[in-house]
N, C-alpha and C positions, 0 to 999 in steps of 0.2 A: 206199378200202374194199378190204379184203383179199379175195382169191378163195377163202379158206378160212373156212368158218363155224365151225369148231371145230378143236381140236388133233387129234381123231380123223381129220379130213379131211387135216390138214397132215402127219401123221407118215409116211404112205406117200411123199409128195413128198420129205420130209426124207431118208428112207432111200434114195430114188432118187438124191438129190444126194450121197450118200455110198457109192456103189457100188464105189469103188476101195479095195481092202484096205489099201494103204499109208496112204491118207487116213484110213480108219477107225481104223487103229492110231495115227496121229498125233492124232486126236481123242480117242481113249481115253487116251493119255498126257497130252494137254492137259487133259482133264477131271480126271485124277489131280492134275495140276499146279495146277489151280484149287483143288482141295482143299488143296494146299500153298501156295496164293497165288502161283502162277507166271504165270497168265494164259492167254489163248487163242492164243498164238503157234504152238504145234504144230498146232492145228486149222486155222488160216489157211494155214499152209504146205501142209497137205494139200489145201486147196481150190485155191490158186493154182498149185501145181506138179504135183499128181497128178490132181485132179478137173478142173482147168482151168475152174473156174467161180468165181463170187463167192459168198462165204458167205451163206447164207439170213439170217444175222443182220442184214444190211444192209436187207433187205426185210421180214422178219418177226421182229423181235428177241425178242418174248416166246415165240412158238411155237418159234423156233430154240433158245432157252435151254432150254425144256422138252424139245425133241427131243434135245439133247445128253445130258440126264440119262436119258431113257427109252432111248436107244440104249446108253448106258453100262451101264444095268441089264440090257438085253437081251444085251449082250456078256458081262457077268458071269455071267448065267444060261445062257449057251451057246445062246441063240436066234439070235444072229448070229455068224458066224465072225469071228475077229480076224485 
């Protein structure tokens, strides 16, 4: 059972797991890459080498997938610095 009852509860945790600007940049590039069918390699490099944590995808795959796209949107709208 997940400790998050909803995505609304999960998203602050997700942002905390992406506090490093280089990691966020790599996620952003990786998300663009997904749009171009490149995959999540950039995002995972951000976790392993800059955040020094395991991607939330391993524990919360659906919420993490949604978190990627909400963070992507928030970066595009200038709500989160890149």
